C-alpha positions, -999 to 999 in steps of 0.1 A, spaced: -35 413 615 -28 435 641 -24 409 670 6 416 694 5 454 687 4 474 719 -8 504 711 -16 516 749 22 518 755 25 543 724 50 573 733 37 606 730 35 619 692 62 648 702 86 622 711 93 608 672 81 638 657 111 658 666 131 634 648 110 635 618 113 675 614 151 671 612 148 647 582 135 675 557 161 697 571 193 673 567 176 672 529 180 706 524 214 709 535 220 677 512 204 694 482 223 728 493 258 710 492 250 694 458 244 724 446 273 742 458 299 718 449 286 707 415 301 681 396 331 672 420 301 653 441 298 630 413 335 629 401 343 599 425 334 580 454 366 589 475 362 625 466 355 647 502 324 664 483 309 632 478 317 622 511 299 647 526 269 646 506 264 609 513 263 613 550 245 642 553 219 619 536 228 582 553 230 605 587 210 631 584 178 616 565 184 579 573 196 577 604 175 603 620 140 588 606 149 550 616 158 565 652 128 584 657 107 555 645 123 532 668 111 553 697 77 542 688 84 506 673 102 494 704 70 499 726 41 490 698 56 465 681 79 447 704 66 458 739 94 473 751 87 510 757 118 529 763 126 542 802 126 582 806 121 584 768 114 622 763 151 636 783 170 604 765 153 615 732 163 654 738 197 645 748 208 619 717 194 650 691 213 677 713 245 653 701 234 640 672 226 664 649 252 687 656 277 658 652 264 652 620 271 689 606 306 688 619 315 659 606 300 660 572 317 693 569 346 679 580 345 653 555 339 680 527 368 704 534 393 677 546 395 695 584 405 666 606 395 683 638 356 686 624 361 651 616 373 644 652 349 665 670 319 654 649 329 617 658 329 622 691 293 638 695 282 608 670 295 583 692 282 595 728 245 601 708 246 565 698 262 551 730 231 572 750 209 555 723 218 521 728 222 524 765 181 529 769 173 507 737 192 477 740 178 471 778 142 477 764 148 450 737 161 427 758 135 430 788 108 424 760 91 390 749 107 392 717 80 366 709 74 378 674 91 376 639 90 416 639 109 416 675 137 391 664 145 411 632 148 441 650 175 422 670 192 414 641 189 450 625 203 463 659 231 439 658 241 450 622 238 486 633 263 483 655 289 466 631 282 494 608 287 520 634 321 500 645 329 498 605 324 536 604 342 552 633 370 529 622 370 551 589 366 582 605 396 575 625 416 573 591 400 606 584 405 622 615 443 612 629 473 612 607 488 583 625 460 559 615 456 544 583 422 550 561 415 512 553 388 521 523 386 487 518 361 486 549 340 513 532 318 486 509 312 464 546 301 498 562 279 505 535 269 468 533 259 464 569 243 501 572 220 498 543 213 458 540 216 447 577 201 482 599 183 496 571 167 467 550 163 449 581 142 472 600 122 480 570 116 444 570 104 438 607 78 465 604 67 449 565 61 417 583 32 433 607 23 469 582 18 450 551 -3 425 555 -26 449 580 -29 475 552 -30 452 526 -54 428 539 -34 400 525 -22 365 541 10 374 562 46 371 543 57 330 541 70 317 577 106 306 562 108 345 544 100 362 584 121 337 600 152 333 575 159 366 559 176 383 590 197 355 597 207 348 568 216 384 557 236 386 584 258 356 582 260 364 545 274 400 557 298 385 577 315 362 551 320 391 532 333 408 562 361 379 566 365 378 532 379 410 532 401 408 559 386 426 587 388 424 617 419 397 611 455 408 628 466 420 598 438 445 593 463 476 601 488 464 572 493 487 542 493 462 517 462 473 505 461 511 503 438 528 477 447 542 453 468 512 446 506 524 435 515 531 401 547 514 387 566 537 375 559 577 378 577 611 380 565 616 416 569 575 428 554 563 459 577 558 490 583 525 489 584 517 448 609 541 436 628 546 406 664 555 398 674 574 369 711 577 374 735 565 344 733 528 336 705 524 363 671 508 357 638 512 375 645 495 410 618 480 429 624 484 467 610 473 499 607 432 490 601 408 518 640 402 519 648 436 517 668 433 480 660 453 452 656 444 416 661 460 384 631 458 360 643 480 328 668 507 316 653 541 318 640 563 291 664 587 273 658 622 265 658 634 228 695 644 236 705 607 242 712 616 283 695 589 305 669 597 329 641 622 324 609 630 342 599 589 348 611 553 340 605 533 308 583 510 304 592 473 319 606 447 296 584 420 286 589 392 313 598 416 341 592 410 376 559 429 387 561 456 415 550 440 450 519 456 464 524 492 481 
């Protein structure tokens, strides 16, 4: 069951251990943030407190543990030892750990400079790690299902990181649109493609070894990774990323309400005498009346908002 494992190439225990020691620290930070923020964390997925909590767990706990595990998995499971693994691990951690703290803190407090600085540190850390891990994997024989599954997991991680930095740019730079429709894709590539496939790559070897059972079916070992990546790719295309109109504001979140006291910029309401709720910003630049305004108790037109649209009125455009 342990055929193909290169125990002699295993790195010193201190290399992966230093990554594992940071996991409970970030777990404690996430727990402390949950206690400090209180119910606001669970109020909604777009709340700043929830974003900070999720990324403390996702980056501080999951990413740290899996990057540390790869330092040992690549030489032992794949036969691809990292060159100069000790200085690379130290340098990546020196960039990654403060980057996680700054990035999560910026998301939680809505501080754009912290998001920018934390994102820059995270990007540098991941580039250094990828520059060491990708050539090592490419030089390896890549003969077993575990090695190929790790390759698919690495591809998924690169896509998840690209989506994550795209979303981070929307939080950190005022001129960059925040494309919230990429959030589910970012989570899917990270959890299914990266975490799920990396766990599966280890399971192909470890579960039969310790459970003393027959290997997983060959169709599962060879088909799970490409099918999962193909499904995630189709979901990405369906969401419109990275199609040419990915910078379009048409699908902003939250969707603009039809009429309110503070109407959106492109869907306004005019409340003068005889004026109705006007829909602006159509493709032809024209405006159409939808319904007369509500009247106050004294019978004067206007008020704080617009009356509900009459039956059969043309719905407003997406803003």
